Structure formats: structure tokens, C-alpha cells
SENU-297934 format. One record per residue (C-alpha): chain; residue number from 1; y, x, z. Coordinates in Angstrom, 2 decimals. Last residue first. Layout:
<atoms>
+------+-----+---------+---------+---------+
: unit : pos :      py :      px :      pz :
+------+-----+---------+---------+---------+
:    A : NUM :       Y :       X :       Z :
...
+------+-----+---------+---------+---------+
</atoms>
This chain:
<atoms>
+------+-----+---------+---------+---------+
: unit : pos :      py :      px :      pz :
+------+-----+---------+---------+---------+
:    A : 260 :  -23.06 :    9.35 :  -21.82 :
:    A : 259 :  -20.99 :   11.86 :  -19.82 :
:    A : 258 :  -20.98 :   11.49 :  -16.03 :
:    A : 257 :  -23.78 :   13.99 :  -15.39 :
:    A : 256 :  -21.75 :   16.73 :  -17.06 :
:    A : 255 :  -18.81 :   15.77 :  -14.85 :
:    A : 254 :  -20.65 :   17.17 :  -11.80 :
:    A : 253 :  -20.39 :   20.73 :  -13.12 :
:    A : 252 :  -23.02 :   22.90 :  -14.77 :
:    A : 251 :  -23.32 :   26.52 :  -15.88 :
:    A : 250 :  -22.82 :   28.09 :  -12.44 :
:    A : 249 :  -22.51 :   31.91 :  -12.41 :
:    A : 248 :  -25.46 :   33.97 :  -11.16 :
:    A : 247 :  -24.28 :   37.23 :  -12.77 :
:    A : 246 :  -27.95 :   38.26 :  -13.00 :
:    A : 245 :  -28.63 :   35.35 :  -15.37 :
:    A : 244 :  -26.61 :   36.85 :  -18.22 :
:    A : 243 :  -23.74 :   34.56 :  -19.16 :
:    A : 242 :  -23.00 :   31.04 :  -20.40 :
:    A : 241 :  -19.78 :   29.56 :  -21.70 :
:    A : 240 :  -18.46 :   26.05 :  -21.16 :
:    A : 239 :  -18.98 :   22.39 :  -21.97 :
:    A : 238 :  -15.75 :   22.44 :  -23.97 :
:    A : 237 :  -15.46 :   18.70 :  -24.53 :
:    A : 236 :  -14.38 :   16.93 :  -27.73 :
:    A : 235 :  -14.09 :   13.15 :  -27.73 :
:    A : 234 :  -10.32 :   12.92 :  -28.12 :
:    A : 233 :   -9.83 :   15.84 :  -30.52 :
:    A : 232 :   -9.87 :   13.66 :  -33.69 :
:    A : 231 :  -11.79 :   14.88 :  -36.76 :
:    A : 230 :  -10.50 :   17.51 :  -39.18 :
:    A : 229 :  -10.70 :   16.22 :  -42.76 :
:    A : 228 :  -13.94 :   16.75 :  -44.72 :
:    A : 227 :  -14.89 :   20.12 :  -46.20 :
:    A : 226 :  -14.38 :   21.80 :  -49.58 :
:    A : 225 :  -10.67 :   22.48 :  -49.06 :
:    A : 224 :  -11.49 :   24.66 :  -46.03 :
:    A : 223 :  -13.12 :   27.14 :  -48.38 :
:    A : 222 :  -16.26 :   29.19 :  -47.85 :
:    A : 221 :  -17.87 :   27.23 :  -50.70 :
:    A : 220 :  -21.37 :   28.05 :  -49.42 :
:    A : 219 :  -20.94 :   25.93 :  -46.28 :
:    A : 218 :  -19.47 :   22.95 :  -48.11 :
:    A : 217 :  -22.18 :   23.02 :  -50.77 :
:    A : 216 :  -24.98 :   23.21 :  -48.20 :
:    A : 215 :  -23.38 :   20.29 :  -46.30 :
:    A : 214 :  -23.55 :   18.21 :  -49.48 :
:    A : 213 :  -27.34 :   18.22 :  -49.08 :
:    A : 212 :  -26.97 :   15.55 :  -46.36 :
:    A : 211 :  -25.55 :   13.11 :  -48.91 :
:    A : 210 :  -21.85 :   12.12 :  -48.67 :
:    A : 209 :  -19.96 :    8.89 :  -48.01 :
:    A : 208 :  -22.99 :    7.39 :  -46.27 :
:    A : 207 :  -21.43 :    7.00 :  -42.82 :
:    A : 206 :  -23.65 :    9.73 :  -41.38 :
:    A : 205 :  -22.75 :   12.20 :  -44.13 :
:    A : 204 :  -18.99 :   11.81 :  -43.73 :
:    A : 203 :  -19.59 :   11.77 :  -39.97 :
:    A : 202 :  -21.29 :   15.15 :  -40.14 :
:    A : 201 :  -18.44 :   16.54 :  -42.25 :
:    A : 200 :  -15.68 :   15.43 :  -39.89 :
:    A : 199 :  -17.73 :   16.61 :  -36.92 :
:    A : 198 :  -18.06 :   20.10 :  -38.40 :
:    A : 197 :  -14.28 :   20.16 :  -38.78 :
:    A : 196 :  -13.83 :   19.13 :  -35.14 :
:    A : 195 :  -16.32 :   21.79 :  -34.07 :
:    A : 194 :  -14.60 :   24.54 :  -36.07 :
:    A : 193 :  -11.02 :   23.64 :  -35.11 :
:    A : 192 :  -10.31 :   27.35 :  -34.41 :
:    A : 191 :  -13.53 :   29.32 :  -34.88 :
:    A : 190 :  -16.40 :   29.11 :  -32.42 :
:    A : 189 :  -18.43 :   31.72 :  -30.56 :
:    A : 188 :  -22.09 :   32.73 :  -30.17 :
:    A : 187 :  -22.93 :   29.10 :  -30.81 :
:    A : 186 :  -24.21 :   25.94 :  -29.12 :
:    A : 185 :  -23.12 :   22.47 :  -30.31 :
:    A : 184 :  -24.07 :   19.11 :  -28.80 :
:    A : 183 :  -23.26 :   15.80 :  -30.53 :
:    A : 182 :  -23.46 :   12.65 :  -28.38 :
:    A : 181 :  -23.30 :    9.24 :  -30.02 :
:    A : 180 :  -22.29 :    6.22 :  -27.98 :
:    A : 179 :  -22.92 :    2.53 :  -28.75 :
:    A : 178 :  -26.18 :    2.47 :  -26.81 :
:    A : 177 :  -27.24 :    6.04 :  -26.13 :
:    A : 176 :  -27.53 :    8.12 :  -29.29 :
:    A : 175 :  -28.46 :   11.78 :  -29.62 :
:    A : 174 :  -27.51 :   14.60 :  -31.97 :
:    A : 173 :  -28.43 :   18.21 :  -31.25 :
:    A : 172 :  -26.84 :   21.21 :  -32.95 :
:    A : 171 :  -28.15 :   24.65 :  -32.00 :
:    A : 170 :  -27.72 :   28.37 :  -32.48 :
:    A : 169 :  -24.67 :   28.67 :  -34.71 :
:    A : 168 :  -24.16 :   32.41 :  -35.11 :
:    A : 167 :  -20.66 :   33.14 :  -36.35 :
:    A : 166 :  -19.12 :   34.82 :  -39.40 :
:    A : 165 :  -15.47 :   33.82 :  -39.85 :
:    A : 164 :  -14.34 :   37.27 :  -38.66 :
:    A : 163 :  -11.37 :   38.61 :  -36.68 :
:    A : 162 :  -10.61 :   35.19 :  -35.21 :
:    A : 161 :   -6.94 :   34.17 :  -35.42 :
:    A : 160 :   -7.44 :   30.64 :  -36.79 :
:    A : 159 :   -4.17 :   29.03 :  -37.90 :
:    A : 158 :   -5.50 :   28.01 :  -41.34 :
:    A : 157 :   -8.33 :   26.16 :  -39.61 :
:    A : 156 :  -11.95 :   27.21 :  -40.05 :
:    A : 155 :  -14.77 :   24.89 :  -41.10 :
:    A : 154 :  -15.05 :   26.07 :  -44.70 :
:    A : 153 :  -14.72 :   29.66 :  -43.44 :
:    A : 152 :  -17.99 :   29.31 :  -41.53 :
:    A : 151 :  -19.61 :   32.49 :  -42.88 :
:    A : 150 :  -23.13 :   32.07 :  -41.59 :
:    A : 149 :  -25.56 :   33.11 :  -38.87 :
:    A : 148 :  -28.09 :   30.38 :  -38.21 :
:    A : 147 :  -28.09 :   26.57 :  -38.08 :
:    A : 146 :  -25.82 :   24.84 :  -40.56 :
:    A : 145 :  -28.50 :   23.22 :  -42.73 :
:    A : 144 :  -30.02 :   21.59 :  -39.64 :
:    A : 143 :  -26.77 :   19.66 :  -39.13 :
:    A : 142 :  -27.09 :   17.92 :  -42.50 :
:    A : 141 :  -30.62 :   16.74 :  -41.75 :
:    A : 140 :  -29.53 :   15.65 :  -38.25 :
:    A : 139 :  -26.65 :   13.68 :  -39.78 :
:    A : 138 :  -29.00 :   11.95 :  -42.23 :
:    A : 137 :  -31.42 :   11.08 :  -39.44 :
:    A : 136 :  -28.64 :    9.64 :  -37.29 :
:    A : 135 :  -27.32 :    7.26 :  -39.95 :
:    A : 134 :  -23.97 :    5.96 :  -38.72 :
:    A : 133 :  -22.56 :    2.42 :  -38.79 :
:    A : 132 :  -18.82 :    2.33 :  -39.62 :
:    A : 131 :  -16.23 :    1.65 :  -36.91 :
:    A : 130 :  -15.76 :    5.25 :  -35.80 :
:    A : 129 :  -14.22 :    6.46 :  -32.55 :
:    A : 128 :  -13.85 :    9.71 :  -30.64 :
:    A : 127 :  -14.25 :    9.56 :  -26.90 :
:    A : 126 :  -12.20 :   10.43 :  -23.79 :
:    A : 125 :   -8.73 :    9.52 :  -25.06 :
:    A : 124 :   -9.42 :    5.80 :  -24.64 :
:    A : 123 :  -12.59 :    5.32 :  -22.57 :
:    A : 122 :  -11.48 :    2.03 :  -21.04 :
:    A : 121 :   -9.91 :    0.99 :  -24.36 :
:    A : 120 :  -12.04 :    2.11 :  -27.30 :
:    A : 119 :  -11.43 :    0.67 :  -30.80 :
:    A : 118 :  -13.44 :   -2.38 :  -31.90 :
:    A : 117 :  -16.00 :   -2.30 :  -34.75 :
:    A : 116 :  -17.98 :    0.14 :  -32.64 :
:    A : 115 :  -19.59 :    3.56 :  -32.89 :
:    A : 114 :  -18.11 :    5.58 :  -30.01 :
:    A : 113 :  -18.33 :    9.35 :  -30.38 :
:    A : 112 :  -18.73 :   11.99 :  -27.69 :
:    A : 111 :  -18.51 :   15.62 :  -28.86 :
:    A : 110 :  -20.07 :   18.41 :  -26.81 :
:    A : 109 :  -19.27 :   22.10 :  -26.95 :
:    A : 108 :  -21.24 :   25.14 :  -25.84 :
:    A : 107 :  -20.42 :   28.83 :  -25.75 :
:    A : 106 :  -22.53 :   31.97 :  -26.03 :
:    A : 105 :  -23.51 :   35.23 :  -24.37 :
:    A : 104 :  -20.16 :   35.39 :  -22.55 :
:    A : 103 :  -19.42 :   38.97 :  -21.44 :
:    A : 102 :  -16.31 :   39.40 :  -23.61 :
:    A : 101 :  -14.57 :   36.17 :  -22.65 :
:    A : 100 :  -14.91 :   35.83 :  -18.88 :
:    A :  99 :  -14.86 :   39.58 :  -18.24 :
:    A :  98 :  -16.79 :   40.96 :  -15.27 :
:    A :  97 :  -16.50 :   44.69 :  -14.64 :
:    A :  96 :  -14.84 :   44.26 :  -11.23 :
:    A :  95 :  -17.75 :   42.29 :   -9.86 :
:    A :  94 :  -19.00 :   38.69 :  -10.11 :
:    A :  93 :  -16.97 :   37.33 :   -7.16 :
:    A :  92 :  -17.41 :   33.57 :   -7.44 :
:    A :  91 :  -15.43 :   30.33 :   -7.55 :
:    A :  90 :  -16.41 :   26.72 :   -8.17 :
:    A :  89 :  -15.14 :   23.40 :   -9.52 :
:    A :  88 :  -11.41 :   24.09 :   -9.92 :
:    A :  87 :   -9.72 :   20.81 :  -10.77 :
:    A :  86 :   -7.38 :   19.56 :  -13.50 :
:    A :  85 :   -6.59 :   15.87 :  -14.14 :
:    A :  84 :   -5.20 :   15.27 :  -10.64 :
:    A :  83 :   -2.48 :   17.88 :  -10.94 :
:    A :  82 :   -3.15 :   21.25 :   -9.27 :
:    A :  81 :   -1.52 :   22.60 :   -6.08 :
:    A :  80 :   -4.19 :   21.59 :   -3.55 :
:    A :  79 :   -6.85 :   22.41 :   -6.12 :
:    A :  78 :   -5.98 :   26.10 :   -5.74 :
:    A :  77 :   -6.59 :   26.11 :   -1.98 :
:    A :  76 :   -9.83 :   24.13 :   -2.12 :
:    A :  75 :  -11.45 :   26.20 :   -4.85 :
:    A :  74 :  -10.10 :   29.62 :   -3.83 :
:    A :  73 :  -11.00 :   28.79 :   -0.23 :
:    A :  72 :  -14.53 :   27.97 :   -1.39 :
:    A :  71 :  -15.10 :   31.55 :   -2.49 :
:    A :  70 :  -13.81 :   33.31 :    0.66 :
:    A :  69 :  -10.28 :   34.68 :    0.46 :
:    A :  68 :   -8.92 :   38.23 :    0.34 :
:    A :  67 :   -5.68 :   38.44 :   -1.64 :
:    A :  66 :   -5.59 :   41.66 :   -3.68 :
:    A :  65 :   -6.00 :   39.55 :   -6.85 :
:    A :  64 :   -7.60 :   40.11 :  -10.24 :
:    A :  63 :   -8.28 :   37.24 :  -12.64 :
:    A :  62 :  -11.20 :   35.50 :  -14.30 :
:    A :  61 :  -11.62 :   32.25 :  -16.15 :
:    A :  60 :  -14.56 :   29.97 :  -16.96 :
:    A :  59 :  -14.00 :   26.54 :  -18.52 :
:    A :  58 :  -16.70 :   24.29 :  -17.12 :
:    A :  57 :  -16.08 :   20.71 :  -18.24 :
:    A :  56 :  -13.01 :   21.16 :  -20.44 :
:    A :  55 :  -11.28 :   18.48 :  -22.50 :
:    A :  54 :   -9.57 :   18.72 :  -25.89 :
:    A :  53 :   -6.26 :   16.89 :  -26.35 :
:    A :  52 :   -4.36 :   19.93 :  -27.62 :
:    A :  51 :   -6.78 :   22.72 :  -28.46 :
:    A :  50 :   -9.20 :   24.68 :  -26.29 :
:    A :  49 :   -9.33 :   28.42 :  -25.73 :
:    A :  48 :  -12.61 :   30.07 :  -24.76 :
:    A :  47 :  -13.85 :   32.25 :  -21.90 :
:    A :  46 :  -10.47 :   32.43 :  -20.18 :
:    A :  45 :   -8.25 :   35.25 :  -18.94 :
:    A :  44 :   -5.94 :   34.45 :  -16.02 :
:    A :  43 :   -2.60 :   35.66 :  -14.71 :
:    A :  42 :   -1.64 :   35.36 :  -11.05 :
:    A :  41 :    1.87 :   35.91 :   -9.67 :
:    A :  40 :    2.03 :   36.15 :   -5.86 :
:    A :  39 :    1.77 :   33.77 :   -2.90 :
:    A :  38 :   -2.01 :   33.46 :   -3.50 :
:    A :  37 :   -1.96 :   29.65 :   -3.27 :
:    A :  36 :    1.30 :   29.31 :   -5.16 :
:    A :  35 :    0.23 :   31.80 :   -7.81 :
:    A :  34 :   -3.09 :   30.01 :   -8.25 :
:    A :  33 :   -1.34 :   26.68 :   -8.74 :
:    A :  32 :    1.14 :   28.09 :  -11.26 :
:    A :  31 :   -1.71 :   29.86 :  -13.07 :
:    A :  30 :   -3.70 :   26.64 :  -13.36 :
:    A :  29 :   -0.77 :   24.57 :  -14.63 :
:    A :  28 :    0.25 :   27.14 :  -17.24 :
:    A :  27 :   -3.37 :   27.62 :  -18.34 :
:    A :  26 :   -3.75 :   23.87 :  -18.84 :
:    A :  25 :   -0.70 :   23.80 :  -21.10 :
:    A :  24 :    2.71 :   22.13 :  -20.77 :
:    A :  23 :    4.80 :   25.29 :  -20.65 :
:    A :  22 :    7.73 :   25.92 :  -22.98 :
:    A :  21 :    6.87 :   29.59 :  -23.49 :
:    A :  20 :    3.21 :   28.70 :  -24.13 :
:    A :  19 :    0.02 :   29.36 :  -22.14 :
:    A :  18 :   -3.26 :   28.77 :  -23.93 :
:    A :  17 :   -5.38 :   25.76 :  -22.98 :
:    A :  16 :   -4.20 :   22.96 :  -25.22 :
:    A :  15 :   -0.84 :   21.24 :  -25.27 :
:    A :  14 :   -1.71 :   19.09 :  -22.28 :
:    A :  13 :   -1.76 :   15.40 :  -21.28 :
:    A :  12 :   -4.96 :   14.52 :  -23.14 :
:    A :  11 :   -6.88 :   17.61 :  -22.07 :
:    A :  10 :   -8.86 :   16.28 :  -19.17 :
:    A :   9 :   -9.77 :   19.24 :  -17.03 :
:    A :   8 :  -12.63 :   21.16 :  -15.39 :
:    A :   7 :  -12.34 :   24.76 :  -14.17 :
:    A :   6 :  -15.01 :   27.30 :  -13.20 :
:    A :   5 :  -13.44 :   30.29 :  -11.47 :
:    A :   4 :  -14.12 :   34.01 :  -11.46 :
:    A :   3 :  -12.40 :   36.42 :   -9.05 :
:    A :   2 :  -11.98 :   40.16 :   -9.43 :
:    A :   1 :  -10.95 :   41.80 :   -6.17 :
+------+-----+---------+---------+---------+
</atoms>
């Protein structure tokens, strides 16, 4: 039976999503818990990898298991063996042809940013931080220049393993609530460090260091050297993938209502 899970996690204590020989990743912890619950080795495939320190709200994974359990048993049983900062939110049986990565129609990220002259404390590790005032209209102008299908090489890390730098960026929305800025990104797929590099450039514009039109130059340069430094991972959340409606997979978790 092919099983799909939606997983939430805080990434601060982990070396990213993808399993490593030395352990210490979200995938390592999830697969260990699944293997204990199923009493046999379980290997998962995810919808999108996240970096060290990046959080996940609805990471979708799939795996195959001969163990017959009802959907909520996979949730409750797996969570029993997971650390407190990782939790399965839902499970489903979408069919043997389901693939968490290849069937995703798109992926969404959110970045939370605190604008304050004092660094965060309560929300340490859960938000990015800037002490300079930001111009929302300038950032929205710059963001609009990125929408569409482009070569995003300027926002791609040297370690990126994607076959092509060309991606379709469908939407960037920027909102403010009190001292917190929320940046929402929706794309067909993302390159390694792409959102954090986009954030670096948007903040350079918002803080007045660069004009909004500079974003056109960065995009057309197709060179990482043209862009701003990579921004911190702390406030970055993988909101999750989305699929065709007939699969009937949840696209929301409770944590989405918790974010500013």
C-alpha cells in the first residue's frame, strides 16, 4: 500500500530535510519513527527538500508498506516515536501511482520577517530579522518583476542540483501585520536557496539600498554574483506542495493559522 503523509517540523535543530550518513535530519527522524511503528525499514520520498534551519508546515511524503493500518493510526503511531518538534498531521492512501514530488502541481513557501530595532527573543529561530524600516510598495514593485517563467540562475546556489534554472514563479505576495512582514511565494518548483536569495534582494530594495528596477538587472544577469547575499533561514517555512483536486490531499495544517 502506498501511504502519503503531511508532516510539520521546526527546522532549527536539524541539518535540513534530506537524510545524511551522520543523521541529524528531519528525514532521518521521520524514517526512524515510521520504521519503529511499522516494525520494518521505511524509506520516504518528499515533495521538496528544505535546508538547515528551514521549517515545514505541510511537507508531503510517500512510502510503500505492506503493513495495513487505518489513516489515523499512521498519524498517531508515528508521532509516538517522533521528537516534539516534528509531527505527522495527516495520512492518506492516494493510490499506487501517487508520487509526492513528481505529481506536485506547485510548491509554496512563506517567509516571516520581524522589522524591529531589537532582535527577536520569544520568536527566536522562527522569524528573520531586520532593524531598518522597509518600504512595502518598493518591494512589491520589485517582486512583480520576477513573476513568470524565467532563468533564475541569479538566485541559485552553487550547490543546486536542479536540471534547469528555468522555473515558473506564479505569485509573490507581501503583507504586513504590526511589526511582522509576511512574504508568500508560489512556483512550479524552487532552486536551492532560491527563496532566501530572493529575500535578500527584496530586502535590499525595501531598505532603500537598491531601486526596484535593480531586480530586472539581477534577473537578466543570470549570475549569483549580481544578487544580494543569501538571507537567514530562520523565518523560512515550506508551506507545502499542492496537487490535482481529485487526489483530495490536505493543503493546510493548524500551524498555518498560527503564523502572523
